[in-house]
C-alpha positions as CSV (number, residue, x, y, z in Angstrom):
1,X,5.9,13.7,3.1
2,X,5.4,13.4,-0.6
3,X,2.3,12.0,-2.4
4,X,0.0,9.3,-1.1
5,X,0.4,5.7,-2.2
6,X,-2.9,6.0,-4.2
7,X,-1.4,9.0,-6.0
8,X,1.8,7.1,-6.7
9,X,-0.2,4.2,-8.2
10,X,-2.2,6.7,-10.3
11,X,1.1,8.2,-11.5
12,X,2.3,4.7,-12.4
13,X,-0.9,4.0,-14.4
14,X,-0.7,7.4,-16.2
15,X,2.9,6.8,-17.0
16,X,2.1,3.3,-18.4
17,X,-0.7,4.8,-20.6
18,X,1.7,7.4,-21.9
19,X,4.4,4.8,-22.6
20,X,1.8,2.6,-24.5
21,X,0.7,5.6,-26.5
22,X,4.4,6.2,-27.4
23,X,4.7,2.6,-28.6
24,X,6.5,1.0,-25.7
25,X,5.9,-2.5,-24.4
26,X,3.0,-2.3,-21.8
27,X,4.7,-5.1,-19.8
28,X,7.9,-3.2,-19.4
29,X,6.9,-1.3,-16.2
30,X,6.0,-4.6,-14.4
31,X,9.2,-6.1,-15.6
32,X,11.2,-3.1,-14.2
33,X,9.5,-3.4,-10.8
34,X,10.1,-7.1,-10.7
35,X,13.8,-6.5,-11.4
36,X,14.0,-3.9,-8.7
37,X,12.2,-6.1,-6.2
38,X,14.7,-8.9,-7.0
39,X,17.7,-6.6,-6.9
40,X,16.8,-5.2,-3.5
41,X,15.5,-8.4,-2.1
42,X,12.0,-7.1,-1.4
43,X,10.1,-9.5,0.8
44,X,13.1,-11.8,1.4
45,X,13.5,-11.0,5.1
46,X,13.6,-14.3,7.2
47,X,10.8,-14.7,9.7
48,X,11.5,-13.9,13.3
49,X,12.3,-16.8,15.6
50,X,11.4,-15.3,19.0
51,X,8.5,-13.4,20.4
52,X,10.7,-10.3,20.9
53,X,11.9,-10.7,17.3
54,X,8.3,-10.8,16.0
55,X,7.5,-7.7,17.9
56,X,10.6,-5.9,16.7
57,X,9.8,-6.9,13.1
58,X,6.2,-5.8,13.3
59,X,7.1,-2.5,14.8
60,X,9.8,-1.9,12.1
61,X,7.3,-2.8,9.3
62,X,4.7,-0.5,10.8
63,X,7.1,2.4,11.1
64,X,8.4,1.8,7.6
65,X,4.8,1.6,6.2
66,X,3.9,4.9,7.9
67,X,6.7,6.8,6.2
68,X,6.6,5.0,2.9
69,X,5.1,7.1,0.1
70,X,5.5,4.6,-2.7
71,X,3.5,1.4,-2.7
72,X,5.3,-1.9,-2.3
73,X,6.9,-3.2,-5.5
74,X,4.6,-6.2,-5.6
75,X,1.6,-3.9,-5.6
76,X,3.1,-1.8,-8.3
77,X,3.8,-4.9,-10.4
78,X,0.2,-6.0,-10.1
């Protein structure tokens, strides 16, 4: 496993500070993460329609969250 999500958020913040110091638009990072979320349809999964589907979706999300090192795009945008 790589870094923790907190470490990744700190790296995002440090990168943004460096970009601002270099004269780049401070809103550019949030715009990039918004475009990535839209491109990869983050958060656009339709809700489950059966109890078994709800369980499968919850288990899939839990497993994915366990192995995810980067925070969700919406959190990075914020």
